[in-house]
C-alpha positions as a printed Julia matrix, in Angstrom:
240×3 Matrix{Float64}:
 194.07   3.15  75.74
 195.49   6.64  76.13
 193.67   7.73  73.0
 190.38   6.41  74.37
 190.9    8.32  77.61
 191.65  11.5   75.69
 188.44  11.07  73.68
 186.43  10.48  76.85
 187.85  13.6   78.48
 187.2   15.59  75.31
 183.58  14.45  75.15
 182.99  15.41  78.78
 184.16  18.95  78.14
 181.81  19.51  75.17
 178.93  17.36  76.41
 176.79  20.31  77.59
 177.13  21.92  74.16
 176.25  18.66  72.38
 173.19  18.17  74.57
 172.13  21.78  74.0
 172.33  21.36  70.24
 170.38  18.12  70.21
 167.69  19.42  72.56
 167.45  22.65  70.56
 166.99  20.71  67.34
 164.32  18.56  68.97
 162.41  21.6   70.25
 162.53  23.43  66.9
 161.48  20.34  64.95
 158.64  19.65  67.38
 157.41  23.26  67.08
 157.22  23.03  63.3
 155.69  19.55  63.5
 153.03  20.75  65.93
 151.76  23.19  63.32
 151.49  20.34  60.78
 149.74  18.08  63.32
 147.3   20.87  64.14
 146.45  21.06  60.43
 145.74  17.32  60.41
 148.72  16.36  58.26
 150.08  12.79  58.47
 153.72  13.9   58.86
 153.41  16.01  61.97
 154.77  16.42  65.49
 156.98  13.34  65.88
 158.13  13.21  62.25
 159.47  16.77  62.18
 161.02  16.42  65.64
 162.92  13.3   64.61
 163.99  14.8   61.28
 165.49  17.87  62.94
 167.11  15.78  65.68
 168.62  13.27  63.26
 170.11  15.89  60.94
 171.58  17.76  63.89
 173.03  14.51  65.22
 174.69  13.67  61.92
 176.23  17.13  61.61
 177.83  16.68  65.05
 180.12  14.18  63.31
 181.74  17.02  61.41
 181.41  19.65  64.13
 183.34  17.49  66.61
 185.57  15.63  64.22
 188.56  15.84  66.54
 186.82  13.83  69.25
 186.36  10.65  67.28
 188.89  10.75  64.39
 192.3    9.58  65.7
 195.13  12.0   65.06
 198.18  10.62  63.3
 201.32  12.19  62.04
 201.17  10.07  58.89
 197.49  10.2   58.01
 195.24  13.24  58.13
 191.49  12.63  57.92
 189.36  15.64  57.04
 185.57  15.58  56.87
 183.71  17.93  54.53
 180.58  19.3   56.27
 179.09  20.36  52.93
 179.19  16.8   51.6
 177.57  15.52  54.79
 174.82  18.13  54.45
 174.34  17.2   50.79
 173.9   13.54  51.67
 171.43  14.39  54.43
 169.27  16.56  52.19
 169.25  13.89  49.48
 167.93  11.33  51.97
 165.36  13.78  53.35
 164.09  14.23  49.8
 162.82  10.65  49.8
 161.04  11.21  53.12
 159.41  14.36  51.77
 158.31  12.53  48.64
 156.49  10.03  50.84
 154.35  12.84  52.26
 153.08  13.82  48.81
 149.87  12.03  47.86
 147.92  12.14  44.61
 144.17  11.99  45.04
 142.56  11.87  41.62
 143.57  15.04  39.82
 144.65  16.84  42.99
 147.98  16.63  44.8
 148.27  16.92  48.58
 151.21  17.08  50.95
 153.44  19.51  49.07
 153.57  21.96  51.98
 154.31  19.16  54.44
 157.12  17.89  52.2
 158.58  21.39  52.06
 158.33  21.74  55.85
 160.2   18.43  56.3
 162.95  19.69  54.0
 163.36  23.04  55.76
 163.28  21.29  59.15
 166.21  19.15  58.02
 168.1   22.26  56.95
 167.48  23.89  60.34
 168.71  20.73  62.06
 171.95  20.94  60.06
 172.48  24.55  61.17
 171.89  23.66  64.81
 174.18  20.65  64.52
 177.13  22.8   63.46
 176.3   25.47  66.05
 175.06  28.12  63.61
 172.33  29.21  66.01
 171.38  32.67  64.77
 170.36  31.68  61.22
 168.74  28.52  62.61
 166.51  30.54  64.95
 165.67  33.03  62.21
 164.82  30.17  59.83
 162.64  28.49  62.46
 160.68  31.7   63.09
 160.24  32.34  59.37
 159.15  28.73  58.8
 156.49  28.88  61.52
 155.33  32.25  60.2
 155.09  30.84  56.69
 153.07  27.82  57.79
 150.68  29.73  60.06
 150.46  33.38  59.01
 150.83  32.7   55.3
 148.23  29.95  55.6
 145.81  32.51  57.04
 146.67  34.91  54.2
 146.06  32.2   51.6
 142.57  31.65  52.97
 141.7   35.35  52.84
 143.48  36.57  49.73
 141.49  36.42  46.49
 142.4   33.33  44.52
 140.91  30.88  42.07
 139.07  27.92  43.56
 139.78  24.59  41.86
 137.7   21.44  42.28
 137.54  17.96  40.81
 133.99  17.45  39.56
 132.56  14.04  38.62
 128.97  13.33  37.58
 127.31  10.12  36.36
 124.21   9.47  34.28
 122.43   6.43  32.96
 124.07   5.28  29.74
 120.83   5.73  27.83
 120.01   9.09  29.46
 123.28  10.95  29.48
 123.25  14.73  29.33
 124.87  16.14  26.16
 128.24  17.77  26.64
 126.97  21.21  25.61
 124.26  21.1   28.27
 126.74  19.85  30.88
 129.05  22.72  30.09
 126.15  25.16  30.35
 125.18  23.84  33.79
 128.72  24.31  35.04
 129.38  27.72  33.52
 126.04  29.19  34.63
 127.09  28.51  38.23
 130.22  30.63  37.88
 132.71  27.92  36.93
 134.97  27.47  33.95
 136.17  24.05  32.83
 139.93  23.45  32.82
 139.91  19.78  31.77
 137.17  17.41  30.69
 137.31  13.61  30.57
 134.71  10.99  29.62
 134.09   7.5   30.92
 131.66   4.84  29.74
 131.05   1.66  31.75
 129.14  -0.89  29.7
 128.83  -3.34  32.6
 127.34  -0.92  35.12
 125.59   1.04  32.37
 126.63   4.56  33.25
 128.28   7.47  31.48
 130.56   9.77  33.47
 131.93  13.28  33.05
 135.08  14.04  35.02
 136.55  17.53  34.93
 138.62  20.11  36.77
 136.61  23.28  37.26
 137.63  26.65  38.65
 135.92  29.75  39.98
 136.8   32.94  41.83
 134.22  32.15  44.52
 134.23  28.82  46.44
 130.53  29.32  47.28
 129.67  28.51  43.68
 130.36  24.87  44.54
 127.29  24.86  46.79
 125.15  26.3   44.0
 126.31  23.63  41.56
 125.69  20.93  44.16
 122.12  22.14  44.73
 121.33  22.09  41.01
 122.66  18.56  40.53
 120.87  17.3   43.64
 117.54  18.37  42.15
 118.07  16.58  38.84
 116.46  13.12  38.61
 118.77  11.97  35.83
 121.92  12.32  37.95
 122.96   8.96  39.41
 125.91  10.23  41.39
 128.21  13.23  41.6
 131.2   14.39  43.62
 132.74  17.83  43.98
 136.12  17.76  45.77
 138.29  20.87  46.26
 141.79  20.48  44.83
 144.16  21.87  47.46
 147.33  21.04  49.35
C-alpha cells in the first residue's frame, strides 16, 4: 500500500512533464502527417500522429522506470532504453512496409514509409526528453518532404513511365517499328515485355520508357491516338 502511494505521489510530480512529452509528440507527428495528407498519401495525418505518440509513450517506460518498477534490496531491475527503441523501430518497419504499394512496374509509398520511420524515431527522442535533436529532426523532416519535393519537381531528371499498347493479333506492329515510334518521340526503352492473348485476340507490348522531358509523353500519346491499328494504350508515370 505504501509503495502504491509512493508511486502515485511520484507520478503527480512528473505528470506535467509526461503530458508535455506526449502532447509534443502528437503535435510533431501530426505536422509531418499533414504534409503527407496534403500530398494525397494514404498514411497521413492520423497515422503519423499516432506513430509519434505511441513511440513516445513506450519510451516513457524507460524514462520513468523508477515510478513503476518496485525497488528492492535483493532484486535490481534495469531497463535498457536502446533495446526498447530497437523493438519499436522493428515494429514500425512492418507499418512502413504496408505503405509501400507496387503498381505494375512502378513502386509507390517509399517516401511515406520513410516518413513513418523517421516520425517513430522523433517520438522516441521526445519520449526520453531529448527535445533539441527531436525539434531539429522534425524541422529537417518537414523541409525534406516539402522543400526537397519542390526541388525534385524542378531539378532536371529522367522521366520514367510504364507504357502498354495493344494491337489486333493479326495486325500487330513489328517490334522494330514500335521501337522507332517510341524513340522518335524522345524516349529510350529500358525494358520490353510481350503478351499474346489467344482468347481475346490481341498482342501487347509492355515496356518501361524514359526521357529527359516529361512532355514527350504527350507527343507519344497523340501519335498513338491517331493510329487506327491501336486497340488500347496506357502511359503511366512511374513515381513515388
